[in-house]
NUZATOR-21398 format. One record per atom (N, C-alpha, C): residue in three letters; z, y, x. Coordinates in steps of 0.1 Angstrom, whole numbers, padded with zeros to 4 digits, always signed. Layout:
! NUZATOR-21398
AlaZYX ...
//
This chain:
! NUZATOR-21398
Met-0841+0932+0542 Met-0854+0920+0549 Met-0852+0916+0561 Leu-0854+0905+0559 Leu-0847+0893+0574 Leu-0862+0901+0584 Asp-0859+0899+0601 Asp-0868+0902+0607 Asp-0872+0889+0608 Leu-0867+0876+0607 Leu-0874+0865+0607 Leu-0871+0853+0599 Ala-0879+0851+0592 Ala-0874+0837+0584 Ala-0881+0822+0589 Ile-0872+0814+0591 Ile-0879+0798+0599 Ile-0874+0790+0583 Ile-0887+0781+0588 Ile-0886+0774+0573 Ile-0886+0763+0579 Gly-0874+0755+0580 Gly-0873+0740+0585 Gly-0861+0738+0596 Gly-0852+0726+0597 Gly-0845+0727+0605 Gly-0843+0716+0615 Gly-0857+0712+0622 Gly-0859+0702+0626 Gly-0857+0709+0643 Pro-0858+0699+0652 Pro-0862+0707+0666 Pro-0869+0719+0668 Ala-0877+0718+0664 Ala-0888+0729+0659 Ala-0879+0745+0655 Gly-0874+0739+0642 Gly-0866+0753+0638 Gly-0854+0757+0646 Leu-0847+0746+0649 Leu-0834+0751+0658 Leu-0839+0756+0673 Ser-0855+0754+0676 Ser-0857+0758+0687 Ser-0858+0774+0688 Ala-0864+0775+0675 Ala-0873+0788+0674 Ala-0859+0800+0668 Gly-0854+0791+0663 Gly-0838+0805+0661 Gly-0832+0807+0669 Leu-0832+0802+0680 Leu-0826+0796+0696 Leu-0830+0811+0704 Tyr-0842+0807+0703 Tyr-0850+0819+0713 Tyr-0853+0830+0709 Ala-0855+0831+0692 Ala-0859+0848+0685 Ala-0844+0855+0688 Thr-0830+0848+0684 Thr-0816+0851+0685 Thr-0811+0857+0702 Arg-0819+0845+0706 Arg-0811+0856+0721 Arg-0823+0864+0725 Gly-0837+0863+0718 Gly-0846+0871+0725 Gly-0845+0890+0720 Gly-0837+0889+0712 Gly-0834+0902+0705 Gly-0835+0904+0687 Leu-0836+0893+0687 Leu-0842+0895+0670 Leu-0830+0896+0662 Lys-0822+0905+0652 Lys-0810+0904+0645 Lys-0806+0900+0631 Asn-0816+0895+0627 Asn-0816+0892+0614 Asn-0822+0877+0610 Val-0819+0867+0617 Val-0830+0855+0615 Val-0822+0845+0609 Val-0831+0841+0596 Val-0823+0828+0586 Val-0831+0817+0587 Met-0827+0806+0590 Met-0829+0792+0586 Met-0826+0787+0578 Phe-0838+0782+0571 Phe-0838+0775+0557 Phe-0839+0765+0558 Glu-0825+0759+0553 Glu-0825+0739+0556 Glu-0821+0737+0544 Lys-0826+0725+0537 Lys-0814+0719+0522 Lys-0801+0716+0532 Gly-0805+0706+0543 Gly-0796+0695+0543 Gly-0792+0703+0557 Met-0781+0686+0564 Met-0779+0693+0581 Met-0790+0698+0587 Pro-0789+0703+0595 Pro-0803+0709+0607 Pro-0803+0692+0614 Gly-0818+0691+0621 Gly-0818+0679+0632 Gly-0835+0672+0625 Gly-0836+0670+0615 Gly-0844+0663+0612 Gly-0849+0649+0613 Gln-0862+0646+0611 Gln-0865+0629+0612 Gln-0857+0621+0626 Ile-0855+0633+0636 Ile-0847+0625+0650 Ile-0837+0617+0645 Met-0830+0623+0637 Met-0818+0619+0635 Met-0815+0604+0629 Ser-0827+0601+0626 Ser-0828+0586+0618 Ser-0827+0578+0631 Ser-0827+0578+0641 Ser-0835+0569+0657 Ser-0820+0567+0659 Ser-0828+0553+0662 Ser-0811+0545+0669 Ser-0811+0545+0680 Glu-0819+0550+0689 Glu-0820+0552+0704 Glu-0826+0561+0713 Ile-0825+0573+0716 Ile-0833+0584+0726 Ile-0828+0581+0735 Glu-0839+0583+0744 Glu-0838+0578+0759 Glu-0850+0588+0768 Asn-0859+0593+0763 Asn-0870+0601+0764 Asn-0869+0611+0766 Tyr-0857+0618+0764 Tyr-0857+0636+0762 Tyr-0855+0639+0778 Pro-0860+0650+0784 Pro-0854+0652+0801 Pro-0845+0657+0799 Gly-0836+0655+0815 Gly-0825+0662+0815 Gly-0809+0657+0807 Val-0817+0647+0796 Val-0804+0637+0784 Val-0803+0624+0792 Ala-0800+0618+0804 Ala-0799+0610+0812 Ala-0797+0596+0798 Gln-0785+0603+0791 Gln-0777+0590+0784 Gln-0783+0586+0772 Val-0783+0575+0768 Val-0788+0568+0758 Val-0779+0567+0744 Met-0786+0577+0735 Met-0777+0582+0722 Met-0787+0578+0708 Asp-0779+0579+0700 Asp-0784+0579+0688 Asp-0791+0593+0681 Gly-0802+0595+0671 Gly-0804+0610+0667 Gly-0791+0617+0667 Leu-0781+0607+0656 Leu-0773+0621+0653 Leu-0765+0626+0664 Ser-0761+0619+0673 Ser-0755+0626+0686 Ser-0762+0631+0695 Phe-0776+0628+0697 Phe-0782+0637+0704 Phe-0783+0649+0698 Met-0787+0656+0685 Met-0792+0666+0678 Met-0776+0677+0675 Gln-0763+0670+0675 Gln-0750+0674+0671 Gln-0751+0687+0682 Pro-0751+0690+0698 Pro-0746+0700+0703 Pro-0759+0713+0698 Trp-0770+0704+0694 Trp-0782+0714+0694 Trp-0775+0728+0683 Asn-0773+0721+0673 Asn-0769+0730+0662 Asn-0760+0740+0666 Glu-0743+0739+0677 Glu-0736+0747+0682 Glu-0746+0757+0692 Gln-0753+0754+0699 Gln-0762+0758+0710 Gln-0771+0772+0701 Cys-0780+0761+0696 Cys-0791+0773+0684 Cys-0787+0781+0682 Met-0773+0781+0675 Met-0771+0797+0661 Met-0759+0806+0670 Arg-0755+0799+0682 Arg-0746+0807+0692 Arg-0748+0821+0692 Phe-0762+0825+0693 Phe-0768+0842+0693 Phe-0767+0848+0678 Gly-0761+0839+0667 Gly-0767+0848+0655 Gly-0778+0843+0645 Leu-0781+0831+0649 Leu-0787+0822+0638 Leu-0781+0820+0622 Lys-0786+0828+0613 Lys-0782+0817+0602 Lys-0784+0811+0595 His-0775+0797+0586 His-0785+0787+0582 His-0784+0787+0570 Glu-0792+0790+0558 Glu-0791+0787+0544 Glu-0792+0776+0538 Met-0788+0766+0527 Met-0788+0753+0525 Met-0794+0758+0517 Leu-0808+0764+0512 Leu-0819+0760+0505 Leu-0826+0757+0510 Thr-0836+0749+0492 Thr-0850+0747+0495 Thr-0862+0760+0496 Val-0871+0763+0502 Val-0878+0773+0503 Val-0892+0766+0494 Lys-0892+0774+0486 Lys-0905+0768+0471 Lys-0921+0774+0476 Gln-0919+0786+0482 Gln-0933+0791+0486 Gln-0929+0802+0497 Ile-0943+0805+0501 Ile-0944+0816+0514 Ile-0955+0826+0506 Ser-0952+0835+0504 Ser-0965+0846+0504 Ser-0963+0853+0511 Lys-0974+0863+0507 Lys-0976+0876+0519 Lys-0978+0886+0511 Asn-0973+0899+0510 Asn-0978+0912+0503 Asn-0982+0919+0508 Gln-0990+0931+0501 Gln-1002+0941+0509 Gln-0995+0948+0521 Asp-0975+0951+0519 Asp-0973+0960+0532 Asp-0970+0951+0546 Glu-0978+0937+0546 Glu-0979+0925+0555 Glu-0963+0920+0553 Ser-0956+0924+0551 Ser-0942+0914+0544 Ser-0946+0902+0540 Phe-0933+0890+0543 Phe-0938+0878+0534 Phe-0925+0877+0521 Asp-0927+0874+0510 Asp-0917+0870+0502 Asp-0914+0852+0505 Ile-0902+0851+0507 Ile-0895+0836+0507 Ile-0891+0832+0495 Lys-0901+0827+0484 Lys-0892+0821+0472 Lys-0883+0810+0479 Leu-0871+0806+0470 Leu-0864+0797+0471 Leu-0858+0788+0455 Glu-0855+0780+0459 Glu-0854+0768+0447 Glu-0844+0774+0433 Asp-0836+0788+0443 Asp-0823+0792+0429 Asp-0831+0803+0423 Ser-0844+0805+0424 Ser-0857+0817+0419 Ser-0852+0831+0424 Ser-0838+0831+0432 Ser-0845+0841+0442 Ser-0856+0841+0452 Val-0856+0855+0460 Val-0865+0858+0470 Val-0863+0867+0479 Lys-0864+0863+0492 Lys-0861+0870+0506 Lys-0876+0873+0514 Lys-0871+0890+0512 Lys-0883+0894+0522 Lys-0880+0891+0539 Ala-0895+0893+0547 Ala-0892+0888+0557 Ala-0902+0894+0566 Lys-0902+0899+0576 Lys-0912+0908+0584 Lys-0920+0898+0594 Ala-0914+0880+0593 Ala-0925+0872+0601 Ala-0915+0860+0597 Val-0930+0852+0601 Val-0923+0835+0590 Val-0925+0825+0606 Ile-0918+0817+0608 Ile-0922+0803+0612 Ile-0918+0790+0603 Ile-0930+0787+0600 Ile-0928+0774+0591 Ile-0929+0762+0601 Cys-0919+0752+0599 Cys-0913+0743+0608 Cys-0912+0731+0597 Thr-0918+0727+0589 Thr-0911+0715+0575 Thr-0918+0702+0585 Gly-0924+0698+0590 Gly-0927+0688+0600 Gly-0938+0681+0591 Ser-0939+0662+0593 Ser-0946+0661+0585 Ser-0942+0645+0587 Arg-0943+0638+0575 Arg-0936+0623+0576 Arg-0948+0613+0574 Pro-0942+0599+0581 Pro-0951+0586+0583 Pro-0955+0582+0570 Lys-0964+0579+0561 Lys-0963+0576+0547 Lys-0963+0560+0550 Lys-0953+0555+0540 Lys-0949+0542+0542 Lys-0964+0533+0537 Ala-0957+0519+0542 Ala-0970+0512+0541 Ala-0968+0504+0525 Gly-0960+0503+0521 Gly-0957+0495+0510 Gly-0950+0483+0510 Phe-0950+0474+0522 Phe-0945+0461+0522 Phe-0932+0458+0521 Lys-0931+0449+0514 Lys-0917+0439+0513 Lys-0907+0441+0527 Gly-0896+0447+0526 Gly-0888+0443+0539 Gly-0889+0458+0547 Glu-0899+0463+0547 Glu-0902+0475+0554 Glu-0891+0488+0558 Ala-0883+0492+0543 Ala-0873+0502+0544 Ala-0863+0496+0548 Glu-0858+0477+0544 Glu-0848+0475+0549 Glu-0848+0477+0564 Phe-0856+0474+0573 Phe-0859+0470+0586 Phe-0865+0482+0593 Phe-0863+0492+0583 Phe-0866+0504+0591 Phe-0860+0510+0609 Gly-0861+0511+0613 Gly-0854+0515+0626 Gly-0843+0505+0633 Lys-0852+0491+0627 Lys-0841+0480+0633 Lys-0855+0467+0637 Gly-0866+0473+0636 Gly-0879+0466+0642 Gly-0890+0468+0637 Val-0892+0479+0626 Val-0900+0489+0615 Val-0902+0501+0629 Ser-0911+0506+0629 Ser-0916+0519+0633 Ser-0926+0527+0632 Thr-0929+0540+0637 Thr-0939+0544+0632 Thr-0940+0556+0642 Cys-0936+0550+0655 Cys-0933+0557+0669 Cys-0935+0548+0681 Ala-0948+0539+0684 Ala-0947+0535+0698 Ala-0943+0544+0709 Thr-0947+0553+0710 Thr-0943+0564+0723 Thr-0930+0563+0722 Cys-0921+0562+0710 Cys-0903+0563+0710 Cys-0900+0555+0712 Asp-0904+0543+0709 Asp-0898+0529+0706 Asp-0906+0517+0711 Gly-0916+0520+0720 Gly-0927+0508+0724 Gly-0915+0504+0735 Phe-0908+0507+0745 Phe-0904+0505+0759 Phe-0894+0491+0754 Phe-0891+0493+0742 Phe-0875+0487+0735 Phe-0886+0474+0735 Tyr-0898+0469+0731 Tyr-0904+0454+0732 Tyr-0912+0458+0745 Lys-0901+0454+0756 Lys-0911+0454+0770 Lys-0921+0440+0771 Asn-0927+0434+0776 Asn-0928+0422+0779 Asn-0925+0409+0763 Lys-0927+0416+0751 Lys-0925+0413+0741 Lys-0939+0412+0733 Glu-0939+0405+0720 Glu-0953+0403+0713 Glu-0947+0413+0699 Val-0956+0424+0699 Val-0954+0433+0685 Val-0967+0432+0678 Ala-0966+0435+0665 Ala-0976+0440+0652 Ala-0982+0452+0652 Val-0989+0458+0650 Val-0995+0470+0647 Val-1002+0472+0633 Leu-0998+0479+0623 Leu-1007+0477+0611 Leu-1016+0498+0609 Gly-1026+0488+0603 Gly-1036+0505+0608 Gly-1049+0503+0612 Gly-1059+0512+0605 Gly-1071+0509+0614 Gly-1081+0519+0618 Gly-1073+0535+0616 Gly-1077+0546+0622 Gly-1071+0546+0636 Asp-1076+0562+0643 Asp-1069+0563+0656 Asp-1058+0560+0659 Ser-1051+0566+0652 Ser-1035+0569+0659 Ser-1032+0553+0655 Ala-1036+0544+0651 Ala-1031+0528+0651 Ala-1038+0522+0662 Leu-1052+0527+0667 Leu-1058+0519+0678 Leu-1051+0525+0690 Glu-1051+0539+0690 Glu-1048+0546+0702 Glu-1029+0536+0709 Glu-1024+0535+0696 Glu-1011+0532+0699 Glu-1010+0518+0699 Ala-1021+0510+0696 Ala-1021+0495+0699 Ala-1023+0496+0717 Leu-1031+0505+0720 Leu-1035+0504+0735 Leu-1023+0511+0745 Tyr-1017+0512+0736 Tyr-1006+0522+0749 Tyr-0993+0510+0749 Leu-0991+0503+0732 Leu-0984+0492+0737 Leu-0991+0480+0744 Ala-1001+0476+0746 Ala-1005+0471+0755 Ala-1000+0476+0771 Asn-0999+0485+0773 Asn-0995+0485+0788 Asn-0978+0482+0791 Ile-0972+0474+0775 Ile-0959+0475+0780 Ile-0957+0460+0772 Cys-0963+0456+0763 Cys-0959+0440+0756 Cys-0970+0432+0760 Ser-0964+0422+0761 Ser-0974+0413+0764 Ser-0984+0406+0751 Lys-0980+0410+0740 Lys-0996+0408+0731 Lys-0993+0419+0719 Ile-1002+0419+0713 Ile-1004+0431+0705 Ile-1012+0424+0692 Tyr-1008+0424+0680 Tyr-1015+0418+0668 Tyr-1017+0430+0659 Leu-1030+0433+0660 Leu-1039+0445+0656 Leu-1043+0441+0638 Ile-1030+0446+0627 Ile-1034+0445+0613 Ile-1044+0456+0604 His-1052+0449+0601 His-1058+0457+0593 His-1066+0453+0578 Arg-1068+0464+0573 Arg-1071+0453+0556 Arg-1080+0453+0556 Arg-1092+0460+0562 Arg-1107+0459+0562 Arg-1111+0453+0571 Asp-1126+0449+0573 Asp-1132+0440+0584 Asp-1140+0454+0594 Ser-1136+0466+0593 Ser-1139+0479+0600 Ser-1132+0486+0604 Phe-1127+0493+0614 Phe-1122+0502+0620 Phe-1127+0521+0617 Lys-1118+0527+0615 Lys-1120+0544+0614 Lys-1121+0547+0626 Ala-1116+0547+0634 Ala-1111+0551+0649 Ala-1130+0556+0654 Ala-1126+0562+0663 Ala-1138+0569+0673 Ala-1141+0555+0676 Pro-1151+0557+0677 Pro-1163+0537+0687 Pro-1153+0536+0699 Ile-1157+0549+0707 Ile-1150+0542+0718 Ile-1137+0537+0724 Thr-1128+0545+0711 Thr-1116+0534+0713 Thr-1120+0523+0703 Ile-1121+0521+0700 Ile-1130+0505+0692 Ile-1134+0496+0701 Asp-1141+0503+0709 Asp-1146+0489+0720 Asp-1135+0494+0730 Lys-1126+0502+0736 Lys-1112+0494+0744 Lys-1102+0485+0735 Val-1101+0487+0722 Val-1094+0480+0718 Val-1098+0464+0717 Lys-1115+0459+0715 Lys-1118+0446+0713 Lys-1120+0441+0728 Ala-1121+0451+0737 Ala-1118+0446+0751 Ala-1107+0446+0760 Asn-1096+0449+0754 Asn-1083+0442+0760 Asn-1082+0430+0754 Lys-1075+0421+0759 Lys-1073+0405+0761 Lys-1057+0408+0758 Lys-1052+0417+0754 Lys-1037+0417+0749 Lys-1038+0419+0731 Ile-1051+0423+0731 Ile-1051+0427+0715 Ile-1058+0419+0707 Glu-1052+0411+0694 Glu-1060+0403+0691 Glu-1061+0409+0673 Leu-1069+0409+0667 Leu-1076+0417+0654 Leu-1071+0406+0644 Ile-1063+0412+0635 Ile-1062+0408+0622 Ile-1067+0412+0611 Thr-1081+0415+0608 Thr-1090+0424+0601 Thr-1088+0414+0587 Asn-1093+0422+0574 Asn-1091+0416+0560 Asn-1077+0414+0559 Ala-1067+0415+0565 Ala-1053+0416+0560 Ala-1047+0421+0558 Thr-1031+0415+0546 Thr-1022+0427+0545 Thr-1009+0424+0550 Ile-0998+0432+0549 Ile-0985+0423+0549 Ile-0981+0421+0537 Ala-0973+0409+0537 Ala-0969+0405+0525 Ala-0954+0406+0524 Glu-0950+0402+0538 Glu-0935+0406+0536 Glu-0928+0408+0551 Ala-0921+0415+0555 Ala-0910+0415+0567 Ala-0897+0413+0571 Tyr-0895+0401+0576 Tyr-0882+0395+0571 Tyr-0872+0397+0585 Gly-0862+0392+0583 Gly-0852+0396+0598 Gly-0839+0391+0591 Asp-0827+0393+0601 Asp-0811+0392+0596 Asp-0802+0406+0604 Ser-0794+0405+0604 Ser-0786+0411+0604 Ser-0785+0422+0620 Ser-0792+0414+0629 Ser-0799+0420+0638 Ser-0811+0429+0642 Gly-0815+0421+0633 Gly-0828+0434+0631 Gly-0841+0424+0622 Leu-0855+0427+0627 Leu-0868+0423+0621 Leu-0868+0408+0633 Cys-0874+0401+0621 Cys-0878+0386+0631 Cys-0886+0384+0628 Gly-0899+0389+0622 Gly-0914+0384+0617 Gly-0917+0395+0609 Val-0929+0392+0608 Val-0941+0394+0595 Val-0945+0384+0592 Lys-0954+0383+0574 Lys-0958+0374+0568 Lys-0970+0381+0569 Ile-0978+0374+0573 Ile-0995+0382+0570 Ile-1003+0374+0559 Arg-1006+0387+0546 Arg-1015+0375+0542 Arg-1035+0378+0543 Leu-1041+0368+0545 Leu-1053+0369+0552 Leu-1063+0367+0537 Lys-1077+0368+0543 Lys-1087+0372+0529 Lys-1086+0359+0520 Asp-1085+0348+0528 Asp-1088+0338+0517 Asp-1071+0333+0510 Glu-1064+0342+0512 Glu-1047+0340+0501 Glu-1039+0334+0510 Ser-1044+0326+0523 Ser-1034+0321+0527 Ser-1023+0329+0537 Ile-1010+0327+0539 Ile-1002+0332+0547 Ile-1001+0330+0560 Arg-0999+0338+0570 Arg-0996+0337+0584 Arg-0986+0339+0589 Asp-0978+0336+0598 Asp-0961+0343+0599 Asp-0963+0347+0611 Leu-0964+0354+0620 Leu-0959+0364+0630 Leu-0945+0368+0632 Ala-0939+0355+0645 Ala-0924+0358+0647 Ala-0928+0371+0658 Val-0926+0385+0655 Val-0923+0393+0660 Val-0911+0399+0659 Pro-0904+0408+0669 Pro-0896+0414+0671 Pro-0897+0432+0665 Gly-0908+0431+0668 Gly-0915+0449+0659 Gly-0928+0447+0655 Ile-0928+0455+0645 Ile-0942+0463+0641 Ile-0940+0476+0637 Phe-0949+0480+0643 Phe-0957+0494+0639 Phe-0966+0498+0629 Thr-0966+0510+0622 Thr-0970+0511+0611 Thr-0980+0525+0612 Phe-0990+0526+0614 Phe-0994+0537+0612 Phe-1008+0539+0602 Val-1006+0547+0589 Val-1012+0541+0574 Val-1012+0561+0571 Gly-1013+0569+0580 Gly-1011+0580+0577 Gly-1004+0590+0580 Leu-1001+0601+0574 Leu-0993+0616+0573 Leu-0991+0622+0561 Asp-0980+0625+0555 Asp-0980+0632+0544 Asp-0975+0643+0551 Val-0982+0654+0552 Val-0979+0666+0560 Val-0968+0674+0549 Gln-0961+0680+0556 Gln-0950+0687+0543 Gln-0954+0703+0542 Asn-0967+0701+0537 Asn-0975+0721+0538 Asn-0970+0726+0525 Glu-0964+0717+0513 Glu-0961+0725+0500 Glu-0961+0740+0499 Val-0951+0743+0506 Val-0946+0758+0507 Val-0956+0767+0509 Leu-0967+0762+0512 Leu-0980+0772+0516 Leu-0987+0773+0502 Lys-0982+0765+0498 Lys-0997+0769+0484 Lys-0990+0776+0476 Gln-1002+0784+0470 Gln-1000+0799+0462 Gln-1001+0792+0450 Asp-1003+0802+0441 Asp-1002+0806+0427 Asp-1016+0799+0425 Asn-1028+0803+0428 Asn-1039+0801+0427 Asn-1046+0787+0430 Gly-1035+0780+0436 Gly-1038+0762+0443 Gly-1045+0764+0457 Ser-1047+0775+0464 Ser-1051+0776+0479 Ser-1040+0777+0487 Phe-1041+0779+0501 Phe-1035+0779+0507 Phe-1032+0791+0514 Leu-1020+0796+0518 Leu-1019+0809+0522 Leu-1025+0809+0538 Cys-1025+0801+0543 Cys-1034+0802+0559 Cys-1041+0788+0561 Asp-1050+0788+0575 Asp-1060+0775+0574 Asp-1050+0765+0575 Leu-1059+0756+0570 Leu-1057+0739+0572 Leu-1067+0733+0573 Asn-1066+0722+0580 Asn-1075+0715+0589 Asn-1077+0703+0576 Glu-1085+0691+0577 Glu-1086+0681+0565 Glu-1079+0675+0561 Gln-1066+0676+0570 Gln-1059+0665+0568 Gln-1042+0673+0567 Gly-1048+0683+0563 Gly-1036+0693+0559 Gly-1023+0700+0567 Gln-1030+0696+0581 Gln-1021+0702+0591 Gln-1030+0716+0591 Val-1013+0726+0595 Val-1020+0736+0602 Val-1025+0742+0612 Ile-1035+0749+0610 Ile-1044+0753+0624 Ile-1038+0766+0632 Val-1034+0764+0644 Val-1029+0773+0652 Val-1036+0773+0663 Asn-1031+0784+0676 Asn-1034+0789+0686 Asn-1025+0783+0694 Leu-1026+0783+0712 Leu-1015+0781+0716 Leu-1003+0792+0717 Lys-1005+0796+0710 Lys-0991+0810+0710 Lys-0984+0808+0697 Met-0991+0793+0690 Met-0986+0793+0671 Met-0987+0799+0665 Gln-1001+0808+0669 Gln-0998+0818+0651 Gln-1011+0811+0648 Thr-1011+0815+0635 Thr-1016+0808+0623 Thr-1032+0821+0625 Asn-1039+0816+0614 Asn-1048+0828+0612 Asn-1042+0842+0605 Ile-1030+0840+0599 Ile-1022+0852+0590 Ile-1011+0858+0602 Lys-1016+0872+0599 Lys-1009+0879+0610 Lys-0989+0874+0609 Gly-0982+0872+0615 Gly-0969+0874+0609 Gly-0965+0859+0608 Leu-0976+0850+0608 Leu-0975+0837+0599 Leu-0973+0826+0610 Phe-0965+0818+0617 Phe-0964+0810+0627 Phe-0965+0797+0620 Ala-0964+0786+0630 Ala-0961+0771+0631 Ala-0959+0764+0638 Ala-0950+0752+0638 Ala-0942+0746+0654 Ala-0941+0733+0645 Gly-0945+0723+0656 Gly-0939+0711+0656 Gly-0950+0704+0648 Asp-0944+0691+0642 Asp-0956+0680+0640 Asp-0963+0688+0626 Leu-0959+0697+0616 Leu-0969+0703+0606 Leu-0982+0709+0613 Arg-0980+0710+0625 Arg-0996+0718+0631 Arg-1006+0707+0635 Ile-1014+0710+0639 Ile-1030+0704+0646 Ile-1021+0699+0661 Asp-1028+0691+0661 Asp-1028+0677+0672 Asp-1014+0681+0682 Ala-1002+0676+0672 Ala-0985+0680+0675 Ala-0987+0662+0679 Ala-0982+0661+0690 Ala-0979+0652+0697 Ala-0966+0642+0697 Lys-0957+0648+0683 Lys-0948+0638+0673 Lys-0938+0634+0684 Gln-0931+0645+0694 Gln-0919+0642+0706 Gln-0913+0654+0699 Val-0899+0646+0700 Val-0890+0658+0703 Val-0890+0673+0709 Ile-0894+0667+0724 Ile-0893+0680+0730 Ile-0908+0689+0731 Ser-0915+0679+0725 Ser-0929+0689+0719 Ser-0926+0697+0708 Ala-0918+0695+0694 Ala-0915+0705+0688 Ala-0905+0716+0690 Ala-0893+0712+0703 Ala-0888+0722+0706 Ala-0895+0730+0711 Ala-0908+0725+0723 Ala-0916+0737+0729 Ala-0923+0749+0721 Asp-0927+0737+0710 Asp-0937+0744+0699 Asp-0922+0757+0695 Gly-0916+0754+0691 Gly-0906+0766+0682 Gly-0901+0775+0693 Ala-0901+0769+0707 Ala-0899+0787+0713 Ala-0912+0794+0713 Leu-0920+0789+0718 Leu-0933+0797+0718 Leu-0936+0805+0704 Ala-0930+0797+0694 Ala-0934+0802+0684 Ala-0927+0817+0682 Ala-0913+0816+0687 Ala-0904+0826+0676 Ala-0908+0839+0695 Leu-0912+0835+0706 Leu-0916+0841+0715 Leu-0929+0853+0707 Ser-0938+0847+0701 Ser-0944+0854+0697 Ser-0947+0861+0683 Ala-0936+0852+0674 Ala-0925+0862+0664 Ala-0919+0874+0669 Ile-0911+0880+0683 Ile-0906+0887+0688 Ile-0920+0900+0691 Ser-0934+0894+0699 Ser-0939+0903+0702 Ser-0945+0909+0690 Tyr-0947+0900+0677 Tyr-0958+0907+0665 Tyr-0942+0913+0662 Ile-0933+0914+0661 Ile-0923+0924+0653 Ile-0921+0937+0662 Glu-0921+0932+0673 Glu-0920+0948+0684 Glu-0932+0956+0679 Asn-0947+0948+0682 Asn-0952+0959+0675 Asn-0955+0961+0661 Leu-0947+0957+0653 Leu-0948+0968+0639 Leu-0940+0977+0644 His-0925+0975+0645 His-0922+0989+0649 His-0928+0998+0660 Gln-0938+0998+0663 Gln-0941+1008+0673 Gln-0953+1013+0667 Lys-0959+1008+0652 Lys-0966+1012+0644 Lys-0964+1030+0638 
//
């Protein structure tokens, strides 16, 4: 039986593996179908991780994580986990894509979430080259420039306000004439002179050249097209939480989730199920930053070590 199973190989999973094995657990396996690293691997530039002064791409940034995090005995199995369930003896079953089952005393799930695609023409082509889903990550690259934001919820409006501190102007595009965000956030956006609201509108196309995005064409309510010559657009149309492995045969979920499907945890990354921990973008109130995911993984591992030690004392 595994001491600890870690589901997901992004910064949270790798950090959890490092702290768990260095903390004394001997049989720790991280299940990740592909190369460990997570979504950050697709980033073109990373410059805000403390202690790493050199600006580098995501692939280069994550490369040393693998060697360091596996230095103390973390094992990597390139298999997809299909389901996690808990047994009456308090152990967990890890059901894999090849129909095999591994048992574990504790589980840390770090499967993350992915921003939903808005679906406009050119979105995929210019993703990472002007199309972004993280203002905190990429906003600085558009300092004193005009950018667009797509969305009408709390995330979109909050990110528009964040970008207003960096950029010269923000075009906030929303398909409806009202916003779903908190009233106080809406008031702040409407009061900000740098933010222009473009409502009842959708993006018809993002266009550019080999150097990246050059602009977006907006379809207005009367079907006319407005051309915004912006080098960047930030899309916030929701998240797809990767919580499928928690779904049980009867359709319920192994642990408590919120309305958005995010795993509810406390400050120690503990779920309501003893021995099950969640870290990174999958959990509630995640900051969607590498440094936060890494901290989550460390906290979850420390909590898992304590849980397993208590099991041995029973």
